[in-house]
N, C-alpha and C positions, 0 to 999 in steps of 0.2 A: 504491499500498501504505498504508495509517496504524496508528498502534497497532495497532491492535483488533486485527486483522486478528493481526500478528508476536504478542503476545502467548500467539492460540487459538494460535497455533500451534507456539506453544513450550509452552503450561499443553501441546496434543495430544503432542506429542517427551519431555517427563518423563511422563504418564500412558506411554505405548506403552511407557518403561523400565523404569519401574516394572514393568509388565506383564508385560515381556517378563523381565527378573529375580527377579520372587519365587520360580518352579519354587523354582532354582537356586538361589537359601537360603536356600528356608526343608528343599531336602537336606542342604544342607548341617552347616543348624540342627540338625534331629532330626541328624542322625549326629554332630557336637556333641556335646551332648546325649545320646548314648549312652556314647559311647564316654567319657562324664566322671564319668556315674558305676559306668561300670566300669571306668576306676581306680579309684576313688574305695573303689569296694568288693573292691575287691581289693589296694588296694597299692600298685597300679603305677603308677611319676610319668615313662614316656619318655616325651621330650616326639618323638618321631616317631610313637607311637602314635598320639597325636591331633591328625595332621598329613596321614597315607597314608592310612586312610578315609574320609578326607573328599577326598579329591582323585579315588579312586576314586569312587563315590560319584555328583562328580559330574558326570567323567565319562558313566557311567552314562547318569545324568539329561539330560543332553542327547543320549544316542544319542537317550533318548525323548522328549524335548521342544526338539531341534534343526528338525524340519520345524515341528508350530505357532510358534516364534521365528521364522521365517526367511519363514512365508506371512505374518504380524502386520507384519516389517520391512515384507514389499517391497507389501505393501495402504497400510500408510503411508506410502508411499513412493513411489504413485503416486496415491492420489493427488491427492497434495503438490506430483508434478510435474503431473498430470492437472487440476488448477487451477492453476497456475499464470499461465494469463491473466488470470486473477479473480482471482488475486494480484498483480500485478504493475501490470495495468491497470485 
Protein backbone atom coordinates (compact mmCIF):
# COMPACT_ATOMS: atom_id res chain seq x y z
CA UNK A 1 0.00 0.00 0.00
CA UNK A 2 1.54 3.26 -1.08
CA UNK A 3 0.76 6.82 -0.11
CA UNK A 4 -1.37 7.42 -3.18
CA UNK A 5 -3.79 4.65 -2.21
CA UNK A 6 -4.04 5.91 1.36
CA UNK A 7 -4.82 9.41 0.12
CA UNK A 8 -7.40 8.01 -2.30
CA UNK A 9 -9.16 6.06 0.46
CA UNK A 10 -9.09 9.07 2.78
CA UNK A 11 -10.39 11.35 0.04
CA UNK A 12 -13.30 9.02 -0.67
CA UNK A 13 -14.00 8.78 3.06
CA UNK A 14 -14.18 12.55 3.48
CA UNK A 15 -16.36 12.86 0.37
CA UNK A 16 -18.67 10.12 1.66
CA UNK A 17 -18.93 11.81 5.06
CA UNK A 18 -19.90 15.10 3.43
CA UNK A 19 -22.46 13.46 1.14
CA UNK A 20 -24.08 11.53 3.98
CA UNK A 21 -24.26 14.46 6.39
CA UNK A 22 -25.38 17.05 3.82
CA UNK A 23 -29.15 16.30 3.79
CA UNK A 24 -29.45 16.43 7.58
CA UNK A 25 -27.37 19.60 7.81
CA UNK A 26 -29.47 21.31 5.14
CA UNK A 27 -32.69 20.39 6.94
CA UNK A 28 -31.32 21.76 10.22
CA UNK A 29 -30.15 24.92 8.46
CA UNK A 30 -33.51 25.56 6.79
CA UNK A 31 -35.51 24.90 9.95
CA UNK A 32 -33.16 27.12 11.96
CA UNK A 33 -33.55 29.89 9.40
CA UNK A 34 -37.34 29.62 9.46
CA UNK A 35 -37.44 29.64 13.26
CA UNK A 36 -35.09 32.64 13.36
CA UNK A 37 -37.31 34.55 10.94
CA UNK A 38 -40.34 33.62 13.05
CA UNK A 39 -38.59 34.77 16.22
CA UNK A 40 -37.52 38.04 14.62
CA UNK A 41 -41.00 38.86 13.37
CA UNK A 42 -42.80 37.96 16.59
CA UNK A 43 -40.01 39.18 18.93
CA UNK A 44 -40.11 35.91 20.88
CA UNK A 45 -36.60 35.19 22.14
CA UNK A 46 -37.03 31.76 23.68
CA UNK A 47 -33.90 29.61 23.32
CA UNK A 48 -35.74 26.28 23.24
CA UNK A 49 -37.87 27.52 20.36
CA UNK A 50 -34.79 27.35 18.14
CA UNK A 51 -33.58 23.97 19.39
CA UNK A 52 -36.65 21.70 19.54
CA UNK A 53 -37.88 22.20 15.93
CA UNK A 54 -34.39 21.45 14.61
CA UNK A 55 -34.20 18.20 16.55
CA UNK A 56 -37.63 17.12 15.35
CA UNK A 57 -36.88 18.06 11.74
CA UNK A 58 -33.55 16.20 11.76
CA UNK A 59 -35.24 13.11 13.22
CA UNK A 60 -37.89 13.21 10.47
CA UNK A 61 -35.20 13.75 7.83
CA UNK A 62 -33.28 10.80 9.26
CA UNK A 63 -36.34 8.62 8.71
CA UNK A 64 -36.54 9.72 5.07
CA UNK A 65 -32.82 9.84 4.25
CA UNK A 66 -31.74 6.98 6.52
CA UNK A 67 -32.09 4.17 3.96
CA UNK A 68 -30.13 6.15 1.36
CA UNK A 69 -27.44 7.01 3.90
CA UNK A 70 -27.13 3.39 5.00
CA UNK A 71 -26.89 2.23 1.38
CA UNK A 72 -24.08 4.70 0.72
CA UNK A 73 -22.15 3.61 3.82
CA UNK A 74 -22.56 -0.10 3.06
CA UNK A 75 -21.50 0.41 -0.56
CA UNK A 76 -18.41 2.32 0.53
CA UNK A 77 -17.48 -0.31 3.11
CA UNK A 78 -18.05 -3.11 0.58
CA UNK A 79 -15.77 -1.35 -1.93
CA UNK A 80 -13.06 -0.98 0.70
CA UNK A 81 -13.25 -4.61 1.84
CA UNK A 82 -13.58 -6.07 -1.66
CA UNK A 83 -10.48 -4.19 -2.82
CA UNK A 84 -8.52 -4.92 0.35
CA UNK A 85 -6.18 -7.33 -1.39
CA UNK A 86 -5.41 -4.67 -4.00
CA UNK A 87 -4.67 -2.12 -1.28
CA UNK A 88 -2.50 -4.44 0.81
CA UNK A 89 -0.89 -6.60 -1.82
